[in-house]
N, C-alpha and C positions, 0 to 999 in steps of 0.2 A: 504494500500500500504506500503510495507516494505521500510525502509530507509537504505541506505548503511552504512557500518561501517565508523566511523569518520576517515577522512584521517590522522589526527594527531595520531590516535591510530595505524592503520595498517602500516603507512608509516614510523614512526619515532621511535617506541619503540623497543629498544634492551636491553637485560639484560645480564650482565656479571657474570660468575661464578668466585669465588675467585681463583686467580692464585696460592695461597699458596698450595692448595690441588692438583692442576693439573699441575703446572709448566708452565702454559700458561693461556690465558684468552679468551676462545672461546665465541662467541656471539650467542644468541638464538633469532631469529627473530619471532615476534608474528604471522605474516601472514603465514610464512612457517609452524609454529606449527599448526595453524588452518587447513591448507591444509592437513598435515599428519593425524591429528585427524579425519577430515571428511572422508578421503579416507579409513582409518582403520575401522571406524564405518560402512561404507557401506559394506566392506568385512565381518565384524563381523556379521551384521544383515543378510546378504544373506546366510551365512553359518549356523548361529545358529538357523534359523527357522526349521532346521531338528532335533532340540534337544527337548526332553521332559524331564522335571525335576520334582522331588518331592520338594514341598515347604511347610515347616512347619512354622506355624504362632502362636505366643503367643500374646494375647491381655489382657491388664490390665488397670485399672484406679485407681487413687489415690486421697485422700482427701487433704485439704489444708496443713495438717501437715504430708503429704507424707505417710499416712497409706493406706494400700491396701483396695480398695473398692470392697470387694467380692473376689471370687476365679478367677484366670486367666482362659481364654478359650484357648484351644489348637486345632488348625485347621490344617488339612492336605489337600493340593491341588495337583492336577497334573497341571503343568504349561508348556506353550509353547509360543513362540513368532512368529508372522507372519509379514513378510515384504511384502507390497503391493504397487505397483505403478499404479496410475490412468492413464487410457488410454487417458483421456481428457486433463490433465495438466502435466502428467509425474512426479508429486510430490509424493515421497514415504511417506507412513505412516507406523508406527511401533506399533503394537498392542499386548499387553500381554493378553493371554487367560488363564483363570483358571477354573478348575472343582473341586468343593468341594467334597472330598472323605470321610472325617470323622471329627467329633467334639468331643473332649475329648475321642477319641477312639471308638465312637459310630457312627452308620449310621446317616448322617445329615438329619434334618427335614427342612421344608420350613422356619420356624422361625429362624433357624440357618443361612440360606442364607441371611435373611433380617436383621439380628442383627447388631447393631451399630459396626462400626470399622471392619466389615468383608471386606477384600479386594474385590474390584469389580471383577466380572467375566470377564469384558473387560476393559482395561485401556491403556492409552498411556504410552510408556516407557519413563521415564524422560531423559534418555541418548540421545534420538533422537533429543533433542534440539541442539546438537552439530553437526548434519549432515550438509553437505555443504549448502543445500537448506534452512536450518533454521538459519544459522549463521548470516544472514543479519538482524535478529530480535534483535540482542544483541550488546552491546558494550563490547569488550574484553580487558583484560590487562594481562600481565604476572606478577605473583608474584615471590615468592622465587623459586630458583632452588637448589635442594639438591642432594647429592650423597647418595643413599640408596641401600645397597647390590650390589654395583658396577654399579648402573644405575643412570643416570641423570634424575631426576624427577622434573618437573616444576608444579607450581600451576597456573592454568588458571582461572582467575576470569571473570565472565560475569554478566551483568546487562541488563534487557530488555529495549529496546529503547521506547516502547510504552506500556501503561497500558490498558489492555482490560477490558471488562465488567465482573463484579463479579457475579457468579451464586450461590445462596444459595438455597438448596433443603431440604425440611422437609419431613420426613416419620415417622409418630407417634412421638416418642420421640427422633428420630435420626435426626441429621442435617449434611449435607455434603456441601463441598465448591468446587467451581471451580474458582480459582482466577488467571485468565490469566494475565501474565505480572506483577505479584505482588511478585515474588520471585527472589532473586539473588542467584548465584551459584558459587561454586568452584570445579574445576576438577583437580585431580592430574594425570599428564600425563607423560608417559615415553617419553622423548624428542627424543630418537632415533627412536622408532617404531611408536609413536603416540597412543599407547594403553592407554586408560583411566583406571586407577587403583582404583580410588575412586571418588565419586561424592557427594557433599553436597549442599543442598538448604535450604534457610530460607526466611521468609517474609521480604520485604523491609521496611514495617512498619505495625503497628497494624491495624486490620480490624474490623470495628464496624458494627453491624447489629441488627435488632429487630425481635423478634418472632412474627409471624402473629397473629393477634387478633382472626381470625376465626378458629384457631386450638383448638381442645378439650384440656382442662386442660392448656390452654395457661397461661403463666406467663409474662404478658406484661412488657417490660422493655428493657434496653440496654444490649446487649451481645457483648463482645469484644474477638476476637481471638488474644491473646497476642503473641503466638509463634506457628509456624508450621515448625518443623525442620525435615529434611530428610537426611539420610546418607547411601549411597550404597557402598559396597566394592566388588571388582572384583578380580578374580584370574584365572590363566591358568588351563584349564582342558584338559588332554591329552587322546585321544582315540586311540585304536588300531584296525587294520584290517578293513579298511585301517588306517594308522597312520595320525593323525590330532590333532592339538592343537588349542583350542578356548579360548577366554576370556569370562567368564560367571560370573554372579553375585554369590557372596558367602553369603552375608547377607545384610539386609536392616533394619535400625532402623528409626522409625518414631514416633514423639511425638508432642502432641498438648497441649496448655495451654489456657483455657477459663476463662472468668470472667463475673459473672452476671447471673441473671435469674435462680438461683437454680441449675445450671449445676455442675456436678462433675468437679473440675477444671483441673485435669491433666489426660491425656490419653497417653498410650504407647503401641507400637506394634513393635515386632521384627519378621523378616522373615529370615529363613535360608534355603539354597538350597543344595540338595544332589541327589544321584542316577540318574545322568544324563544319558539318553539313546539317542542314535543317530539312526535315520532312514537312511539306506543306500539304494542304487538304486534298489535292488531286494525286498525291503519291509521288510527286517529283522531289528530287533532292536538289537543294540549292547549295552551290559550291562554296569554296573558302571565302569567308567574309573579310571585311576590313576590321581591324581591332584598334581600340583606343586605350591608352594607358590609364591607370587608376591610381589615386592616392593609396599608399600602402604597398605599391610595387617596389619594395625596398629590401 
């Protein structure tokens, strides 16, 4: 059962921008900002599910002294987002679907799809945590407000109110984590529009687990996930015929730091998006659009 936002958070927190730059001192209310962000995200997801994009992914790992552990892998995906509302409870879900098209320029094999750090073919979009129906799961606060390229941009901090069960899954030498409620986040928000320009997440604390003893070649011992850092940047993408501008991801950086049990200690993955195509009502695909920069592309 979700708990409501703390009254002291949503009822009393106001943040002032320095009057030296503005000649006055406008106030930004946390609750109003959350309402704008939630409404804008609902519009964004409803419209962006008509978009297919090319996603290029580079995967690397590093030793303790930051030397590259082998050659990086280059993966190419076709990516789309699906917004779905259950008829039973009316709660929307946002799922990213990926289809692997090539690995290092070659036709992918099954082992490429199963390789460690390959992005999942289906995954929840992290930004969906800020949808109105999900906001009750977090405690929010407003951080700094800055003027960037003539726009007021606020940092919205959020911490989960409840910590869920941790899921650790092994597949041969690969391990994956689902750590519900164990990450805190920061979103950079255009105060006027409610657009999220950047989203960062990191672990609230280190996560410790053990390798199962029944695994082949098991190396019994303690393993610690020291860091799990995610940073997503968004920008405006403008389509023509018909004219439409959408906020879409520009890049994702994801890094992991592990300690113990013979693991390579550092892993890094970067994802970049391009060649956005839009389905229109008659089934045509509209080709690569023009893009415009956004505050927060930094």
